[in-house]
N, C-alpha and C positions, 0 to 999 in steps of 0.2 A: 823698593826695587825701581831701578832707573833704566830706561831704554838707552842702549849704547849706540844705536844707529837710527837714522830716519827712514820711514817707509810706512807700509800698511801692515797691521798686525795679522798674523796667520794663526790658525787653529793649532798647527804643529808647534810653533814657537810659544804660544800661550800655555799649551799642555805642559811643556818643560818648565815654564815659570810657575805654574800652578802648584807644583810640588814643593816650591820654596817659600810660599806665602800666599796672601790674599790678593787677588787682582782687582783693579779698578776699571779695566777695559775689556771689551769683548773682541771677537775677530772682525776684521775689516775696518778698523779705526786707524786714521792717519796719525802717526806719532812723529816726534822730532827727537833729535839726540839730546839726552838729558831730561826728558819728560818722565815724571813719576807715573809708573804704571801699576804699582801695587805696594803692599806693605810686607816687608821681609820679617821672618820669624825672629831674627836676632837683631840687636841694635846695629846701626850703621847702614850705609848704602850698599846695594848689590847691583852691579851693572849686568844687564841681561838682554839677550837678543830676542825680542818678541816678534820680529819680522822674519825669522828663520823659516825656511820652507823645507819640506821633505823632498829628497831626490826621487824622481819617478823612475820606476823600473817596470818591466813586463811581469815580474813575479810578485805575487802577494803571499805572505806567510799565513795569514788568517783573516777572518772577518774583522778583527779589531783594527787592522790597518786601514780598512775602508771607512769606518765610522769612529770618530773620536768625540767623546762627550766632555764638556767643560762644566765646571761649577759656575752658577750665575755670578757675575761680577758685582762687587759692592758699589753703591752709588755714594 
């Protein structure tokens, strides 16, 4: 998996990427465009936005929106 934009990784962006493969980075890490951030389940590269943030609103659907848990990244 390859980062498609530069920035700082967010928990929300990593949670979406986590469903597609194994991650090498955690939240709060500075990344650059084209940086390898994980291993995809299938052969080939997958461009992914790990800097994506959730739009904030006044309404929360459940407790799950407040706390997101990630699997520990591989070193």
